[in-house]
C-alpha positions as CSV (number, residue, x, y, z in Angstrom):
1,M,0.0,0.0,0.0
2,P,1.4,3.4,-0.9
3,D,0.7,5.0,2.5
4,Q,3.0,2.6,4.2
5,Q,6.2,4.0,2.7
6,L,7.6,0.6,1.8
7,V,9.9,2.1,-0.8
8,P,13.5,3.3,0.2
9,D,13.8,6.8,1.3
10,W,15.1,8.3,-1.9
11,L,15.5,11.8,-0.3
12,S,18.6,10.4,1.5
13,N,20.0,8.9,-1.7
14,P,23.5,10.3,-2.1
15,D,22.9,11.5,-5.7
16,V,19.6,13.2,-4.8
17,V,21.4,14.9,-1.9
18,L,24.1,16.0,-4.4
19,L,21.5,17.5,-6.7
20,R,19.8,19.3,-3.8
21,D,23.2,20.9,-3.1
22,V,23.6,21.9,-6.7
23,A,20.1,23.3,-6.7
24,T,20.8,25.4,-3.6
25,A,24.0,26.8,-5.3
26,V,22.0,27.7,-8.4
27,L,19.5,29.7,-6.2
28,H,22.2,31.5,-4.3
29,L,24.0,32.5,-7.4
30,A,20.8,33.5,-9.1
31,A,20.1,35.9,-6.2
32,V,23.1,38.0,-7.1
33,D,21.5,41.0,-8.6
34,R,24.6,43.1,-9.4
35,L,27.4,41.2,-11.0
36,D,29.7,44.2,-10.7
37,S,29.5,43.8,-6.9
38,F,30.3,40.0,-7.1
39,T,33.8,39.0,-6.1
40,L,35.4,35.6,-6.0
41,P,35.6,33.2,-4.4
42,Y,32.2,31.6,-5.1
43,P,29.9,31.0,-2.1
44,A,31.2,28.1,0.0
45,G,28.0,26.1,-0.7
46,A,28.5,26.4,-4.5
47,Q,32.1,25.3,-4.2
48,R,31.1,22.3,-2.0
49,A,28.4,21.2,-4.5
50,L,31.0,21.5,-7.3
51,D,33.6,19.4,-5.4
52,A,31.0,16.7,-4.7
53,L,29.9,16.6,-8.3
54,V,33.5,16.4,-9.6
55,L,34.2,13.5,-7.2
56,Q,31.1,11.6,-8.3
57,C,32.0,12.2,-12.0
58,L,35.5,10.8,-11.4
59,R,34.1,7.8,-9.6
60,N,31.9,7.1,-12.6
61,G,34.6,7.7,-15.2
62,A,32.8,10.8,-16.6
63,K,34.4,14.2,-17.5
64,P,33.5,16.6,-14.6
65,P,32.6,20.3,-15.0
66,A,35.8,22.4,-14.9
67,G,34.3,25.0,-12.4
68,V,31.2,26.6,-11.0
69,P,30.4,28.3,-14.3
70,E,30.4,25.0,-16.2
71,M,28.3,23.4,-13.4
72,M,25.8,26.2,-14.0
73,R,25.9,25.4,-17.7
74,W,25.1,21.8,-16.9
75,A,22.2,22.9,-14.8
76,R,20.8,24.8,-17.8
77,A,21.7,22.5,-20.7
78,R,21.5,19.0,-19.3
79,P,18.4,17.2,-18.2
80,L,18.9,15.7,-14.7
81,G,18.5,12.2,-16.1
82,S,21.6,12.6,-18.2
83,W,23.9,13.6,-15.4
84,P,26.6,10.9,-14.6
85,L,25.0,9.9,-11.3
86,D,24.6,6.1,-11.2
87,R,22.7,5.9,-7.9
88,L,19.9,8.3,-9.0
89,P,16.5,6.5,-9.0
90,T,15.7,6.0,-12.7
91,D,12.1,7.1,-12.5
92,L,12.6,10.1,-10.3
93,F,13.1,12.8,-12.8
94,D,11.5,13.4,-16.2
95,T,13.6,13.6,-19.4
96,A,13.0,17.3,-19.6
97,D,13.7,18.2,-16.0
98,R,16.4,20.8,-15.5
99,L,17.6,23.0,-12.7
100,I,17.7,26.2,-14.9
101,D,15.2,27.0,-17.6
102,E,16.9,26.7,-21.0
103,D,15.3,29.7,-22.6
104,S,15.4,32.3,-19.8
105,G,18.3,31.2,-17.7
106,E,16.1,31.4,-14.6
107,P,16.0,28.7,-11.9
108,S,13.2,26.2,-12.6
109,Q,10.4,25.5,-10.2
110,L,11.9,22.1,-9.7
111,C,15.1,23.7,-8.6
112,H,13.2,25.5,-5.9
113,E,11.3,22.4,-4.8
114,L,14.6,20.4,-4.6
115,T,16.1,23.1,-2.3
116,V,13.1,23.2,0.0
117,Q,13.0,19.4,0.2
118,G,16.7,19.3,1.0
119,H,17.1,22.0,3.5
120,G,13.7,22.6,5.1
121,D,13.2,26.1,3.5
122,S,14.8,28.2,0.8
123,T,15.1,31.9,1.5
124,G,12.2,32.5,-0.9
125,R,9.9,30.1,0.9
126,Q,10.8,31.6,4.2
127,Y,9.9,35.0,2.9
128,D,6.5,34.0,1.4
129,R,5.5,32.1,4.6
130,L,6.5,35.1,6.8
131,V,4.3,37.5,4.7
132,I,1.3,35.2,4.7
133,H,1.8,34.5,8.5
134,E,1.9,38.3,9.2
135,A,-1.2,38.9,7.1
136,L,-3.1,36.2,9.0
137,R,-2.0,37.6,12.3
138,A,-3.0,41.2,11.5
139,C,-6.4,40.2,10.0
140,R,-7.2,37.9,13.0
141,A,-6.2,40.7,15.4
142,M,-8.8,42.9,13.7
143,S,-11.4,40.0,13.4
144,S,-11.5,40.8,9.7
145,P,-11.5,37.7,7.4
146,E,-12.7,40.0,4.6
147,S,-9.4,41.8,4.8
148,Y,-7.4,38.6,4.5
149,T,-9.4,37.6,1.5
150,A,-8.9,41.1,-0.1
151,F,-5.2,40.7,0.6
152,R,-5.0,37.3,-1.1
153,R,-7.0,38.5,-4.1
154,L,-4.7,41.4,-4.4
155,L,-1.6,39.1,-4.6
156,V,-3.4,36.9,-7.1
157,N,-5.0,39.5,-9.4
158,Q,-2.6,42.4,-9.2
159,P,1.0,41.2,-9.2
160,V,2.0,44.4,-11.1
161,L,0.9,47.9,-10.1
162,T,1.2,51.1,-12.0
163,E,1.2,54.5,-10.1
164,A,-2.6,54.7,-10.7
165,D,-3.1,51.2,-9.4
166,W,-1.0,52.0,-6.4
167,A,-3.1,55.0,-5.5
168,E,-6.2,52.9,-5.7
169,V,-4.8,50.1,-3.6
170,S,-3.6,52.7,-1.0
171,T,-7.2,53.8,-0.4
172,D,-8.8,50.4,-0.2
173,L,-10.2,50.2,3.3
174,F,-10.3,46.4,3.3
175,L,-6.5,46.4,3.1
176,D,-6.0,48.7,6.1
177,P,-5.0,45.9,8.5
178,V,-2.2,44.7,6.1
179,R,-1.2,48.2,4.8
180,F,2.3,47.7,6.3
181,L,2.7,44.5,4.3
182,V,1.5,45.9,1.0
183,E,4.1,48.7,1.2
184,E,6.9,46.1,1.7
185,I,6.0,43.3,-0.7
186,Y,5.8,45.4,-3.9
187,A,9.2,46.5,-5.2
188,P,10.3,48.7,-8.1
189,V,10.5,46.7,-11.4
190,P,14.2,46.3,-12.6
191,L,15.0,47.8,-16.0
192,G,15.7,44.3,-17.3
193,F,12.0,43.7,-17.8
194,R,11.7,46.7,-20.2
195,R,12.1,46.6,-23.9
196,D,11.8,49.7,-26.2
197,G,10.6,51.8,-23.3
198,A,7.7,49.5,-22.3
199,Y,6.9,46.5,-20.2
200,L,4.6,43.6,-21.1
201,C,2.3,41.5,-18.9
202,C,1.3,38.0,-19.5
203,H,-2.4,37.8,-20.3
204,R,-2.8,34.5,-18.5
205,C,-1.0,34.9,-15.2
206,L,-0.7,38.8,-15.2
207,T,3.0,38.8,-14.2
208,L,5.5,40.7,-16.2
209,L,7.1,38.9,-19.1
210,H,10.9,38.7,-19.5
211,P,12.3,39.9,-22.9
212,V,14.6,37.1,-24.1
213,S,15.4,38.4,-27.5
214,D,14.5,41.4,-29.8
215,T,11.1,39.8,-30.5
216,E,10.4,37.1,-27.9
217,W,9.1,37.2,-24.4
218,W,9.3,34.5,-21.7
219,C,6.8,33.8,-18.8
220,E,8.1,32.6,-15.5
221,R,5.1,30.4,-14.9
222,D,5.4,26.7,-15.9
223,Q,1.7,26.5,-16.8
224,C,2.0,29.3,-19.3
225,R,5.0,27.9,-21.0
226,H,3.3,24.5,-21.2
227,Q,0.4,26.2,-23.1
228,G,2.7,27.8,-25.7
229,P,4.1,31.3,-26.3
230,P,2.7,33.7,-23.6
231,P,-0.3,35.7,-24.8
232,H,0.4,39.4,-24.6
233,G,-1.6,41.3,-22.0
234,R,-1.2,44.8,-20.7
235,E,1.6,46.9,-22.4
236,L,2.8,49.4,-19.9
237,V,4.7,52.3,-21.5
238,A,7.2,53.6,-18.9
239,F,6.6,57.3,-19.3
240,E,2.8,56.8,-19.1
241,V,2.5,54.5,-16.1
242,G,5.1,56.2,-13.9
243,E,6.9,54.0,-11.3
244,L,6.0,50.4,-11.8
245,R,5.9,48.0,-8.9
246,Q,5.6,44.2,-8.8
247,L,5.3,41.6,-6.1
248,R,8.7,40.2,-4.9
249,K,9.5,37.0,-6.7
250,P,8.8,34.5,-3.9
251,L,5.2,35.8,-3.7
252,R,4.8,35.7,-7.5
253,Q,6.1,32.1,-7.5
254,F,4.4,30.6,-4.5
255,V,1.2,32.7,-4.1
256,T,0.3,34.5,-7.4
257,G,0.9,31.6,-9.7
258,P,-1.0,28.9,-7.7
259,G,-3.6,31.5,-6.8
260,R,-4.5,32.0,-10.5
261,A,-5.4,28.3,-10.6
262,E,-7.5,28.7,-7.5
263,V,-9.6,31.7,-8.9
264,F,-10.0,30.1,-12.3
265,L,-11.4,27.0,-10.5
266,E,-13.6,29.2,-8.4
267,G,-15.2,30.8,-11.5
268,E,-15.8,27.5,-13.2
269,L,-17.5,26.0,-10.2
270,R,-19.6,29.0,-9.7
271,A,-20.7,28.7,-13.3
272,L,-22.0,25.2,-12.4
273,G,-24.3,26.8,-9.8
274,L,-22.2,25.9,-6.8
275,T,-21.5,28.2,-3.8
276,V,-17.8,28.7,-3.4
277,E,-16.0,30.4,-0.5
278,M,-12.3,31.3,-1.0
279,W,-9.7,30.8,1.7
280,P,-12.3,30.1,4.5
281,G,-11.5,30.2,8.2
282,F,-8.4,32.4,7.6
283,D,-7.0,30.2,4.9
284,A,-7.7,26.8,6.5
285,Y,-7.9,25.6,2.9
286,D,-8.4,27.1,-0.5
287,L,-12.0,26.5,-1.6
288,R,-15.1,25.5,0.4
289,I,-17.7,24.2,-2.2
290,T,-21.3,23.8,-1.1
291,F,-23.8,21.8,-3.2
292,P,-27.5,22.7,-3.3
293,D,-28.3,19.9,-0.8
294,G,-25.8,21.3,1.7
295,H,-23.0,18.7,1.0
296,V,-19.6,20.4,1.4
297,W,-16.2,19.8,-0.3
298,A,-12.9,21.2,0.9
299,V,-10.3,21.7,-1.7
300,D,-6.7,22.7,-1.6
301,V,-5.0,23.6,-4.9
302,K,-1.4,22.7,-5.3
303,D,1.0,23.4,-8.2
304,W,4.2,21.5,-7.7
305,A,6.5,20.5,-10.5
306,H,7.5,17.2,-8.8
307,P,4.8,14.7,-7.7
308,A,7.0,12.9,-5.3
309,F,7.7,16.1,-3.4
310,L,4.0,16.8,-3.3
311,G,3.3,13.4,-2.0
312,R,5.8,13.9,0.8
313,A,4.1,17.1,1.8
314,A,0.6,15.5,1.8
315,T,-1.3,15.9,5.1
316,A,-5.0,15.9,6.0
317,V,-7.0,19.0,5.4
318,R,-7.8,20.9,8.5
319,P,-11.3,20.1,9.8
320,E,-12.6,23.6,10.3
321,P,-14.6,25.1,8.7
322,P,-16.4,21.7,8.5
323,Y,-16.9,19.7,5.4
324,D,-18.0,16.3,4.2
325,E,-15.2,15.5,1.8
326,A,-11.7,16.9,1.0
327,C,-9.0,16.5,-1.5
328,W,-6.0,18.2,-3.1
329,V,-6.1,19.4,-6.7
330,V,-3.3,19.9,-9.2
331,P,-3.6,21.6,-12.6
332,E,-4.4,19.2,-15.4
333,F,-1.3,20.3,-17.4
334,R,1.0,18.7,-14.7
335,V,-0.5,15.3,-15.4
336,R,-0.4,15.8,-19.2
337,A,3.3,16.7,-18.9
338,R,4.1,13.8,-16.6
339,R,1.7,10.8,-17.0
340,D,2.8,9.1,-13.7
341,Y,2.1,12.3,-11.7
342,L,-0.9,11.0,-9.7
343,A,0.6,7.5,-9.2
344,M,3.9,8.9,-7.9
345,Y,2.0,11.3,-5.5
346,A,0.1,8.3,-4.1
347,K,3.3,6.2,-3.8
348,E,5.0,8.9,-1.7
349,R,2.0,10.0,0.3
350,G,2.5,9.3,4.0
351,A,0.1,7.6,6.4
352,G,-0.6,10.9,8.1
353,A,-2.5,12.1,5.0
354,G,-5.3,9.7,5.7
355,G,-5.5,8.6,2.1
356,L,-5.9,12.2,0.9
357,R,-6.7,12.0,-2.9
358,L,-5.0,14.2,-5.5
359,L,-7.3,15.0,-8.5
360,T,-6.7,17.2,-11.5
361,D,-8.8,20.3,-11.7
362,D,-10.6,18.7,-14.7
363,Q,-11.4,15.6,-12.6
364,L,-12.7,17.7,-9.8
365,K,-15.1,19.6,-12.1
366,R,-16.2,16.3,-13.7
367,A,-17.0,14.9,-10.2
368,A,-18.9,18.1,-9.3
369,R,-21.0,17.8,-12.5
370,L,-21.9,14.2,-11.7
371,R,-22.9,15.0,-8.2
372,L,-25.1,17.9,-9.4
373,S,-26.8,15.5,-11.8
374,G,-27.7,13.1,-9.0
375,E,-24.9,10.6,-9.0
376,R,-23.7,9.5,-5.6
377,G,-21.1,6.8,-6.5
378,P,-17.3,7.0,-6.3
379,D,-17.1,9.0,-9.5
380,A,-19.0,11.8,-7.9
381,S,-16.9,11.8,-4.8
382,I,-13.5,13.3,-3.9
383,A,-13.0,11.4,-0.6
384,P,-10.5,8.6,-0.3
385,L,-11.9,5.8,-2.3
386,H,-12.1,3.5,0.8
387,T,-14.1,6.1,2.7
388,V,-16.6,7.4,0.2
389,P,-19.3,8.9,2.4
390,P,-22.9,7.5,2.1
391,A,-25.6,9.8,0.9
392,R,-27.3,11.5,3.7
393,G,-29.9,14.3,4.2
394,H,-28.9,17.8,4.9
395,D,-30.7,20.7,6.5
396,G,-28.2,23.2,5.2
397,A,-26.3,23.3,8.5
398,G,-24.6,20.0,9.3
399,T,-22.2,19.6,12.2
400,A,-18.5,19.8,12.5
401,S,-18.2,16.2,13.7
402,S,-20.3,14.8,10.8
403,R,-18.7,16.8,8.1
404,S,-15.1,16.3,9.1
405,G,-15.5,12.6,10.1
406,N,-14.7,11.2,6.7
407,Q,-11.2,12.8,6.7
408,T,-8.4,12.2,9.2
409,A,-8.4,15.3,11.4
410,A,-5.3,17.5,11.7
411,T,-4.7,20.3,14.0
412,D,-2.2,21.8,11.7
413,R,-0.8,21.2,8.2
414,T,2.4,21.8,6.5
415,G,2.8,23.3,3.0
416,K,0.0,25.9,3.4
417,K,0.1,29.1,1.5
418,G,2.3,31.0,1.3
419,A,3.8,27.8,2.7
420,D,2.3,25.9,-0.2
421,H,3.8,26.7,-3.5
422,A,5.6,25.9,-5.2
């Protein structure tokens, strides 16, 4: 059974540990904003990663990278499965998995996930968790869940602010409890995003696109790149919009990106006639979905590049606000890109998750439509397959004990937003 963790712990595999060290070095070097202020030697962690990689190459009779710059070229040009690491589990990485995106030269999402798995937290993950924790604290202190919801929607829907946008946000009364955070988390946009005096936003995810040539733009979101060239959204001419601000990168990566998937799902479920509450109970989970008969689903949306890491993070959904069934959801494109995604998640899911299912967003919508049509079988359920709840009457209220009884209760959970994303 997948929940029993009968497979070896591949996170302690020497070659996986080595790749985590290289991924950490990639992120540290990518964080150097001004190359003119950089001086040798390289950070100690980068040199240690290089030394370990060279030693492993020599053991395997392979030509090693000549230095840190060549190790970085490996990270960009070579899929992880082609590295001369003979102890690496053969099915762990996809043939296209790289630590650095080939087109843009930016660290990949997988690179960030490797670092988090290896060392508890990357600096970016610490930052986004701190911001979300402070927002929750401030809004709870004011007994204002509406302010927290407004803050989350701001991060999801407005990752880029013109001077006019900034003035509007600055007068939004709902954001008063988190004003101190808003002023910190939006930073001036570097000139590297500008081309011919203008900036360009992605129409899908709303973040700024990176110019990668005289004619091409690159989107930092995996999902956008999977769907093809980024569709052009707002063009922001510098002298017209004034000072441009954008969310700091950890928030764009771990909150804005996954949040876009959440609000798209919200809209599609509402279109089916369902009642959807976003981030209920001060972000206990992402979507609370109520059917016309009072039956409630609790859904957390995840967007991780690597399914095994997601499986390791799986834990039961918090029981309050109460619900009848709960699951995690991943964007459909992840499964299309990697066919074993759901199976690998289940393989790595721990016993503490209580059999928590992972569905694609398309599977969730299909189950919702079936339940709305009167179906009450497993295909219309999101609960663990061995605990599909029986049909029961509702008076529209329900009880906490009855609604959370079909899931393993948890007093806390790891990987929550901004702790989530990845």
